[in-house]
C-alpha positions, 0 to 999 in steps of 0.5 A, a space after each residue: 556542508 553536512 552530510 546526513 543519513 536517512 534510514 529506517 527499520 523494516 521487518 522482513 518475513 520469509 512468507 505470509 505464513 510468518 505474519 501475525 494472524 491479523 496481518 496475515 488476514 489483511 494480506 489475504 484480503 489484498 490477494 483477493 483484491 488483486 484477483 479483481 484487478 483490471 490490468 490489460 495493458 501492463 498485465 501487472 495486478 495489484 491488490 490493497 487492503 486497508 485496515 481502519 481504526 474502527 476495525 473495518 477493512 476496505 480493499 482496492 485493485 488497480 484499474 487501468 485505462 487505454 487513456 493512460 494515465 486515467 487509471 488508478 493504482 490499487 493503493 489509491 483506490 482503497 485509500 480514497 474509498 476509505 477516506 470517502 466512506 469513513 471520513 475521520 476514521 484513521 487508517 492503521 495499516 495497508 497490505 499491498 501485493 502484486 502479481 504479473 501475468 507474464 512472470 512470478 513476482 517474488 519481490 515485495 512491491 512498494 507503492 509508486 510515487 503517486 501512491 506514496 504521496 497520497 498515503 502520506 497526505 492521510 498520514 499527516 492529516 490523521 497525525 498517526 503513522 500508517 504501517 505497510 505490509 508489502 508482498 509480491 505474488 509469493 515470497 518475502 513480506 516487508 513491514 514498515 511502520 509508516 509511509 514516512 519511512 519510505 517517503 522521508 522528504 514528503 511534500 506536505 501541507 506544511 509547505 502551503 
């Protein structure tokens, strides 16, 4: 048996104010999207802003449904919108932010497993990394260079 370590680097910023201007603007758009979330069951609002290589930015928010799991996460709303409306245009970066109606979310919120898999599909398809900016309601912002960093053993079309 051989034991191997899988690790990656992540940049940690103390707040949104420390971000480069373009990243700060992308996160601010994600915050605006978060305010449009429909989350009457979880009270957990998530917003996402997707930067495309052509400079376009699309946003999405989580949309819950009483017939769980018929709702959709903010990340997939935004990524699928980008894929449907800008086919062939690479996704460069996604800003994600979360807030709760019940408490202050001070830790960065990472995408769920379904969202990681969906974003991974686009990263593999476009043969280019998709960077992530992750933030709670306030506090630290994490930046990783690729979805493959947080989903290192992804199931991809290479298996099919």
